[in-house]
C-alpha positions as CSV (number, residue, x, y, z in Angstrom):
1,M,37.3,8.2,-101.4
2,K,37.0,11.9,-102.2
3,R,34.2,12.6,-104.7
4,K,34.5,15.3,-107.2
5,F,31.4,17.5,-107.3
6,L,32.6,19.7,-110.2
7,P,33.8,18.8,-113.6
8,L,37.6,18.8,-113.3
9,L,38.2,21.4,-116.0
10,L,35.6,23.7,-114.5
11,A,36.9,23.1,-111.0
12,I,40.4,24.2,-112.0
13,A,39.0,27.3,-113.6
14,L,36.9,28.1,-110.5
15,F,39.9,27.4,-108.2
16,A,42.1,29.7,-110.3
17,G,39.7,32.5,-109.6
18,T,37.1,32.9,-112.4
19,L,33.7,31.7,-113.4
20,A,33.2,30.4,-116.9
21,G,32.0,33.2,-119.2
22,C,32.6,35.9,-116.5
23,S,35.1,38.7,-116.7
24,A,38.6,37.8,-115.6
25,P,40.3,39.7,-112.7
26,G,41.1,43.3,-113.4
27,G,38.2,43.7,-115.8
28,E,39.9,41.8,-118.7
29,P,37.6,40.0,-121.1
30,S,37.2,36.3,-120.6
31,P,39.0,33.9,-122.9
32,G,35.7,33.2,-124.7
33,D,34.8,36.9,-125.2
34,S,34.5,37.8,-128.8
35,T,36.0,41.2,-128.2
36,Q,39.4,39.7,-127.3
37,A,42.3,40.0,-129.7
38,E,42.5,37.2,-132.4
39,D,46.2,37.7,-133.0
40,P,48.0,34.4,-132.2
41,A,50.9,36.5,-130.8
42,A,48.5,38.0,-128.2
43,Q,49.3,35.3,-125.7
44,T,53.0,36.1,-125.7
45,E,52.1,39.8,-125.2
46,G,50.2,39.0,-122.0
47,Q,46.7,38.1,-123.2
48,L,45.1,34.8,-124.1
49,G,43.9,34.3,-127.6
50,Q,40.3,33.8,-128.6
51,F,38.5,30.5,-128.6
52,R,37.9,29.4,-132.2
53,T,34.3,28.7,-133.1
54,D,34.7,27.7,-136.8
55,A,34.9,23.9,-136.3
56,T,31.7,22.2,-137.4
57,L,30.4,18.7,-136.8
58,A,28.6,16.5,-139.4
59,E,25.8,14.3,-138.1
60,T,27.4,11.3,-136.6
61,V,26.0,8.1,-135.1
62,L,27.7,7.4,-131.7
63,V,25.7,4.3,-130.6
64,D,23.6,1.9,-132.6
65,E,23.2,-1.2,-130.6
66,G,20.5,-3.3,-128.9
67,G,17.7,-1.0,-130.1
68,V,19.4,2.1,-128.9
69,K,20.6,4.8,-131.3
70,I,22.4,8.0,-130.2
71,T,23.2,10.5,-132.9
72,A,25.3,13.7,-132.5
73,T,23.4,16.2,-134.8
74,G,25.6,19.2,-134.5
75,L,28.0,21.5,-132.7
76,T,27.1,25.1,-131.6
77,Y,28.8,27.8,-129.6
78,T,27.7,30.3,-126.9
79,A,29.7,32.9,-125.1
80,Y,30.2,30.4,-122.3
81,S,30.2,26.9,-123.8
82,V,30.6,24.5,-126.7
83,D,27.4,22.4,-127.1
84,V,26.9,19.1,-128.7
85,A,23.3,18.3,-129.8
86,L,22.1,14.7,-129.4
87,T,19.1,12.7,-130.5
88,I,18.5,9.5,-128.5
89,E,16.2,6.8,-129.8
90,N,15.2,4.0,-127.5
91,N,13.7,0.8,-129.1
92,S,15.4,-1.5,-126.6
93,G,12.1,-2.9,-125.1
94,K,12.8,-1.1,-121.8
95,D,12.7,2.4,-120.4
96,L,16.2,3.7,-120.1
97,S,18.2,6.4,-118.3
98,F,21.2,7.8,-120.2
99,V,24.0,9.4,-118.3
100,S,27.4,10.9,-119.3
101,G,30.0,12.9,-117.5
102,S,28.7,12.0,-114.1
103,L,30.4,10.9,-110.9
104,G,29.4,7.4,-111.6
105,Y,30.5,7.3,-115.2
106,S,32.8,9.6,-117.1
107,C,35.1,8.8,-120.0
108,N,34.8,12.0,-122.0
109,S,37.8,13.7,-123.7
110,I,38.5,16.7,-125.9
111,N,41.6,16.9,-128.2
112,G,43.3,14.2,-126.3
113,Y,42.6,15.4,-122.7
114,M,40.2,13.8,-120.3
115,V,37.4,16.0,-119.1
116,N,34.7,15.3,-116.5
117,D,32.6,17.9,-118.3
118,G,29.8,17.1,-120.8
119,Y,27.1,16.1,-118.3
120,L,23.9,14.3,-119.5
121,N,21.1,12.8,-117.6
122,C,18.2,11.9,-119.9
123,D,15.3,9.4,-119.4
124,V,13.8,7.9,-122.6
125,A,10.8,5.6,-122.5
126,N,10.8,2.6,-124.7
127,G,9.7,3.4,-128.3
128,K,10.4,7.1,-127.8
129,K,13.0,9.7,-128.8
130,A,14.6,12.6,-127.0
131,N,16.7,15.6,-128.0
132,D,19.3,16.8,-125.5
133,T,22.5,18.8,-125.3
134,I,25.8,18.3,-123.5
135,S,28.0,21.3,-122.8
136,F,31.7,22.0,-122.3
137,Y,32.8,25.3,-120.7
138,V,35.0,27.5,-122.9
139,D,37.0,29.1,-120.0
140,A,37.8,25.7,-118.6
141,L,39.0,24.4,-121.9
142,M,41.1,27.5,-122.5
143,L,42.9,26.9,-119.2
144,Y,44.0,23.5,-120.6
145,G,45.3,25.2,-123.8
146,I,42.3,23.9,-125.8
147,D,41.3,26.8,-128.2
148,E,39.3,24.7,-130.7
149,I,37.3,21.5,-130.9
150,A,39.1,19.0,-133.1
151,D,37.6,15.8,-131.6
152,L,35.5,14.7,-128.7
153,E,35.1,11.3,-127.1
154,I,31.8,10.8,-125.3
155,G,30.7,7.7,-123.3
156,F,27.2,6.8,-122.0
157,S,25.8,4.6,-119.3
158,M,22.4,3.1,-120.0
159,T,20.3,1.9,-117.0
160,D,16.9,0.2,-117.1
161,D,14.2,0.2,-114.3
162,G,15.8,-2.9,-112.8
163,Y,19.1,-1.0,-112.4
164,N,20.9,-3.1,-115.0
165,T,23.5,-0.9,-116.6
166,T,25.5,-1.1,-119.8
167,Y,28.4,1.2,-120.8
168,S,29.1,2.3,-124.3
169,G,32.8,3.2,-123.6
170,P,34.2,6.3,-125.4
171,R,32.8,7.1,-128.8
172,Q,34.7,9.5,-131.0
173,L,33.4,12.6,-132.8
174,K,35.7,14.3,-135.3
175,T,35.0,17.9,-136.3
176,S,36.1,19.8,-139.4
177,A,39.3,20.9,-137.5
178,F,40.5,17.3,-136.9
179,D,42.7,16.9,-140.0
180,T,44.6,20.2,-139.4
181,H,44.8,20.1,-135.6
182,D,48.4,19.6,-134.2
183,Y,48.3,16.8,-131.6
184,S,52.1,16.7,-131.2
185,T,52.3,19.7,-128.8
186,D,51.4,19.9,-125.1
187,P,49.0,22.9,-125.0
188,Y,48.3,22.4,-121.3
189,Q,51.9,22.9,-120.2
190,E,52.3,25.9,-122.4
191,T,49.1,27.5,-121.1
192,I,49.1,26.7,-117.4
193,T,52.6,28.2,-117.0
194,S,52.0,31.3,-119.2
195,R,51.8,34.8,-117.7
196,A,48.8,35.4,-119.9
197,A,46.8,32.6,-118.3
198,M,48.0,33.5,-114.8
199,R,46.9,37.1,-115.3
200,A,43.6,36.3,-116.9
201,Y,42.6,33.7,-114.2
202,G,44.2,35.2,-111.2
203,Y,46.6,32.5,-110.1
204,E,50.4,31.8,-109.8
205,I,52.4,28.6,-110.4
206,A,54.6,28.3,-107.4
207,H,56.4,25.3,-108.9
208,F,56.3,23.4,-112.2
209,T,58.4,20.5,-113.3
210,Q,58.6,18.1,-116.2
211,D,60.7,15.6,-114.1
212,A,59.7,12.0,-114.7
213,L,58.5,11.3,-111.2
214,Y,56.3,8.4,-112.2
215,E,56.3,5.8,-115.0
216,Q,54.7,2.4,-114.5
217,K,53.2,0.0,-117.0
218,G,52.6,2.5,-119.8
219,V,51.3,5.3,-117.6
220,K,53.6,8.2,-117.0
221,L,53.6,11.6,-115.2
222,L,54.4,14.3,-117.8
223,S,54.4,17.3,-115.5
224,S,53.5,18.4,-112.0
225,G,52.8,21.8,-110.6
226,V,51.6,23.7,-107.5
227,M,49.0,26.4,-108.3
228,T,48.1,29.2,-105.8
229,N,44.9,31.1,-106.5
230,Q,44.2,34.8,-105.7
231,D,42.8,33.7,-102.3
232,G,46.0,32.0,-101.4
233,A,44.6,28.4,-101.7
234,D,46.9,25.8,-103.2
235,A,46.4,22.8,-105.5
236,L,48.6,20.1,-106.9
237,L,48.2,19.5,-110.6
238,L,49.5,16.2,-112.1
239,E,49.5,15.7,-115.9
240,V,49.3,11.9,-116.5
241,E,49.4,10.1,-119.9
242,N,48.1,6.6,-120.7
243,T,50.1,5.1,-123.5
244,T,48.4,1.7,-123.3
245,D,45.6,0.4,-125.4
246,S,43.2,0.1,-122.5
247,M,41.4,2.5,-120.1
248,V,43.2,3.0,-116.8
249,Y,42.0,4.4,-113.6
250,V,44.8,6.5,-111.9
251,T,44.2,6.6,-108.2
252,T,45.8,8.8,-105.5
253,A,46.2,8.0,-101.8
254,D,48.3,8.7,-98.7
255,I,48.7,12.5,-99.2
256,A,51.3,14.3,-97.1
257,L,52.1,18.0,-96.8
258,N,55.7,18.8,-95.8
259,G,56.1,15.2,-94.8
260,L,53.1,15.1,-92.5
261,V,50.5,12.6,-93.6
262,V,47.1,14.3,-93.8
263,R,45.1,11.7,-95.6
264,S,45.7,8.0,-95.6
265,G,43.9,5.6,-97.9
266,S,42.3,6.4,-101.3
267,W,41.6,10.0,-102.2
268,S,40.7,10.2,-105.9
269,S,40.3,8.0,-109.0
270,D,40.5,9.4,-112.6
271,A,39.7,7.5,-115.8
272,V,42.3,7.9,-118.6
273,N,41.3,6.6,-122.0
274,P,43.9,4.9,-124.2
275,G,46.4,7.4,-125.6
276,K,44.9,10.3,-123.6
277,R,46.1,12.6,-120.9
278,C,44.5,13.6,-117.7
279,I,45.1,16.4,-115.2
280,V,44.8,15.0,-111.7
281,K,44.0,17.8,-109.3
282,V,44.5,17.6,-105.5
283,E,43.1,20.7,-103.8
284,L,45.3,21.0,-100.7
285,S,42.7,22.9,-98.7
286,S,40.4,19.9,-99.0
287,V,43.0,17.3,-97.8
288,L,43.7,19.5,-94.7
289,D,41.6,22.4,-93.6
290,P,43.7,25.6,-93.9
291,A,42.5,26.7,-90.5
292,W,44.4,23.7,-89.1
293,W,47.7,24.4,-90.8
294,E,49.1,26.6,-88.1
295,V,48.1,24.0,-85.5
296,Y,50.5,21.6,-87.2
297,G,53.2,24.3,-87.9
298,I,52.6,24.4,-91.6
299,T,53.3,27.9,-92.8
300,D,54.2,27.2,-96.5
301,I,53.8,24.2,-98.7
302,G,57.4,23.0,-99.5
303,A,56.6,19.4,-100.4
304,V,53.5,17.4,-101.4
305,S,53.7,13.6,-101.6
306,L,51.2,11.0,-102.4
307,S,50.9,7.5,-103.8
308,L,49.9,6.8,-107.4
309,A,48.4,3.5,-108.4
310,Q,46.5,2.0,-111.4
311,R,43.3,0.0,-111.7
312,S,41.6,-1.5,-114.8
313,Q,38.2,-0.6,-116.1
314,D,36.7,-3.3,-113.8
315,R,38.7,-1.9,-110.9
316,A,41.3,-4.7,-110.7
317,E,44.7,-3.7,-109.6
318,L,47.1,-3.1,-112.5
319,A,50.0,-1.4,-110.6
320,A,50.4,-1.0,-106.8
321,G,50.9,2.4,-105.3
322,V,54.2,4.1,-105.9
323,P,55.2,7.2,-103.8
324,V,55.6,10.5,-105.7
325,E,56.9,13.6,-104.0
326,V,56.8,17.1,-105.5
327,V,59.4,19.4,-103.8
328,I,59.3,23.2,-104.2
329,P,62.9,24.4,-104.0
330,G,63.7,27.1,-101.4
331,V,60.4,26.8,-99.6
332,N,60.1,25.8,-95.9
333,A,58.9,22.2,-95.8
334,S,58.5,21.6,-92.1
335,F,55.7,20.8,-89.6
336,D,55.4,20.9,-85.8
337,G,55.3,17.5,-84.2
338,E,55.1,18.8,-80.6
339,G,52.1,18.7,-78.3
340,T,50.9,17.2,-75.1
341,E,51.9,13.6,-75.0
342,V,49.0,11.3,-74.4
343,Y,50.4,7.9,-75.6
344,N,53.9,6.5,-76.0
345,N,54.3,2.7,-76.4
346,N,56.0,0.2,-78.8
347,G,57.4,3.0,-80.9
348,L,54.1,4.9,-81.4
349,R,53.8,8.4,-79.9
350,I,50.6,10.4,-79.9
351,V,50.3,14.0,-78.9
352,S,47.3,16.2,-78.3
353,K,47.1,19.5,-80.1
354,T,43.9,21.4,-79.6
355,V,40.1,21.5,-80.2
356,R,38.9,23.5,-83.1
357,K,35.4,24.5,-84.4
358,D,34.4,23.4,-87.9
359,A,35.4,26.2,-90.3
360,S,32.0,26.2,-91.9
361,D,29.5,28.8,-90.7
362,Y,26.8,26.1,-91.1
363,S,28.3,23.5,-88.8
364,D,28.3,23.1,-85.0
365,D,30.8,20.2,-85.2
366,L,34.1,20.4,-83.3
367,Y,37.4,18.6,-84.0
368,V,39.9,17.1,-81.6
369,L,43.3,17.4,-83.3
370,L,46.1,15.1,-82.5
371,L,49.4,13.9,-84.1
372,A,50.8,10.4,-84.3
373,E,54.5,9.6,-84.8
374,N,55.5,6.1,-85.8
375,N,59.0,4.8,-85.0
376,S,58.1,1.2,-84.4
377,G,60.0,-0.3,-87.4
378,R,56.7,-1.4,-89.0
379,T,53.6,0.0,-90.6
380,L,50.8,0.6,-88.0
381,A,47.1,1.2,-88.2
382,I,45.3,3.4,-85.7
383,D,41.6,2.8,-85.3
384,D,39.1,3.7,-82.7
385,A,37.3,1.4,-80.3
386,Y,33.7,1.6,-81.3
387,D,31.4,4.0,-79.5
388,S,34.1,4.8,-76.9
389,L,34.3,8.6,-76.8
390,S,33.1,10.9,-74.1
391,V,33.3,14.7,-73.7
392,N,33.4,16.0,-70.1
393,G,32.1,12.6,-69.0
394,Y,29.2,12.4,-71.4
395,M,29.0,9.9,-74.2
396,T,29.3,11.8,-77.5
397,E,28.7,10.8,-81.1
398,Y,31.8,11.2,-83.2
399,A,33.6,10.1,-86.4
400,F,37.2,8.8,-86.7
401,D,38.9,7.7,-89.9
402,K,41.3,4.8,-89.5
403,Q,44.8,5.9,-90.2
404,E,47.6,3.7,-91.6
405,L,51.1,5.0,-90.9
406,A,54.4,3.8,-92.3
407,D,57.5,3.5,-90.1
408,G,59.2,6.9,-89.7
409,K,56.2,8.9,-90.6
410,S,53.9,11.3,-88.7
411,A,50.2,11.8,-89.4
412,V,47.3,14.0,-88.5
413,L,44.6,12.4,-86.3
414,A,41.3,14.2,-86.3
415,I,38.3,13.2,-84.3
416,K,35.0,14.8,-85.4
417,L,32.6,15.6,-82.6
418,W,29.0,15.8,-83.9
419,G,27.4,19.2,-83.1
420,S,23.9,17.7,-82.3
421,S,25.4,15.4,-79.7
422,L,27.5,18.2,-78.2
423,Q,24.5,20.5,-77.9
424,A,22.6,17.8,-75.9
425,N,25.5,17.9,-73.4
426,Q,25.7,21.7,-73.3
427,V,28.9,21.9,-75.3
428,A,28.7,24.7,-77.8
429,S,32.3,25.8,-78.4
430,P,35.9,24.6,-78.0
431,S,36.2,26.5,-74.7
432,D,33.5,24.1,-73.3
433,V,35.6,21.1,-73.8
434,Q,37.7,20.2,-70.7
435,E,38.2,16.5,-71.1
436,V,37.9,14.0,-73.9
437,E,38.3,10.2,-73.4
438,V,38.5,7.8,-76.3
439,G,39.5,4.2,-76.8
440,L,41.9,3.3,-79.6
441,E,43.2,0.1,-81.2
442,I,46.7,-0.1,-82.5
443,L,47.3,-2.8,-85.1
444,G,50.4,-4.2,-86.8
445,G,49.0,-6.0,-89.9
446,S,46.1,-8.0,-88.6
447,A,47.4,-8.3,-85.1
448,S,46.1,-6.0,-82.3
449,L,49.2,-4.6,-80.5
450,D,47.4,-2.4,-77.9
451,Q,44.0,-1.1,-77.0
452,P,44.7,2.1,-75.0
453,T,42.2,4.6,-73.6
454,L,43.4,8.1,-74.1
455,T,42.4,10.9,-71.7
456,L,42.9,14.3,-73.2
457,Q,42.8,17.4,-70.9
458,F,42.3,20.8,-72.4
459,D,42.7,24.3,-71.0
460,Q,40.5,27.1,-72.2
461,Q,40.3,26.9,-76.0
462,D,40.0,29.9,-78.3
C-alpha cells in the first residue's frame, strides 16, 4: 500500500506549487498574508480572499475517560497556521503516548472536510500533565476553500508501554463561527476550479467533472479532476462524501493510465468520518515514474482509471472494488504495447521494453521494463520464481511486485535490480546489461498455469 508521508491538504498545496506561508508564483501574497485584499469579490477578480482569523474557541474537554483528560484550551493564528492548544492529563495508572494526525491514526476534519493535518505525538507519564499544540496550515486549507475555522474534529490514539492502544474516535470542537457558517455549499469545488486559486498556486485543472461516477452504500463521488502543476506533473483528485453514520475507509487500487495498468493491488486508504467529505489524491508521477512514460508511449494523460472499495473502521470489507474511469475529452489516451516478444502462451503475451536507471540521483538501482498483455479470457496473476534472476550470468538481488491482470488488459511489469548487487558484478549502468534471465509463475486463480524462464537480450542502452 502506498503510504502518505505528507498531510493531504499540505501535499496538494505543495504539489500545486507553493509552500505554506510562502509567496505564491509571480510574487503575489500568499492566501494567509494579511496584506491581501479582504473584499469578498476579490476572488472573482483574480485573487483569493483573506483567511479569517476572528473565530475563537472556548475551553472544551475533548476526552475525559479512564483517567485521561484532554482539553482544548484555545485557538490561535500565525501567518502560516491555525493552532489548537491542548492540555493532556494522564492519571490512567500507565505512561501513555498520545498521537493524532499520523499515518497510523488520523480522523481529523475541519468544516466537514477530512484532513490528515493536525499532527501530535506527545508522551505523558502517569500522574503528569503536558501542554502541546496541533497545527493546520492556512495555505492548504485555503486550497480546499476553507477560509475560516467553524468546527474541528480531532481524534487521538493512546498507547501504553505494552503497546496496548485505545482510540478516541473524532471529538468535535465548535468555534464562535459555527452558528453562522454555511455548510450547504461546496467550497472545495468552487475554489479548486477558480482562476484565482490556479493563479495563486501555479496549477491548471485539465479536466473537472461532477459526474456521478461512483455511489455505493452511502458513499458517493461528488467530483473528480485532473490537476497539472507548474512543473507539468499530474494528479487525480477525487471528492468523496460519506453519508452513512459510521466511519468508512475508502480505498483505491488497480490504477491505469490511458488503459495501461501501472499499479495493481491496493494503493491508498483514506478515513472518512460520518457526514464528511474527503479529497482522495493520486499523484500520477508516483504510480508510474514520468521518466518511463515515453517507454510505454504515454505522451498525454487522456484517461485515469482505478477501483474504489470501502472498508469499515476495523478494516472489514463493506463494498467490493468498483471500477471508476475519468476520461479527459479531446486528449490522446493511448499507449504503446509493442516491444521484443519474450513470452506468448495461453493468451498471455509479454514484451521486453528496455532497462532504465532509477530517476533518483541517490540511487544506483536499475529497472527492467516489460509489458504484459492478457487475452486469455480470464484474470491472471504474474509472479516471480523466488531468487531466480541473473544479470549477464550473475545472480542478482531484485524486487518484483506480483501483478494481477484482468482479461483484455495490458500492464507494466517492472523488475527492480538492486544497485549494491549490480556493483558487485561490475554493472553500473543500463549499457552494462546485456542479458537478464528471470523465472516467472503464471497463475489462474490458485492454479499454476505455467512457470516459464524468460531470457531478455538487450543492445546498448542509453
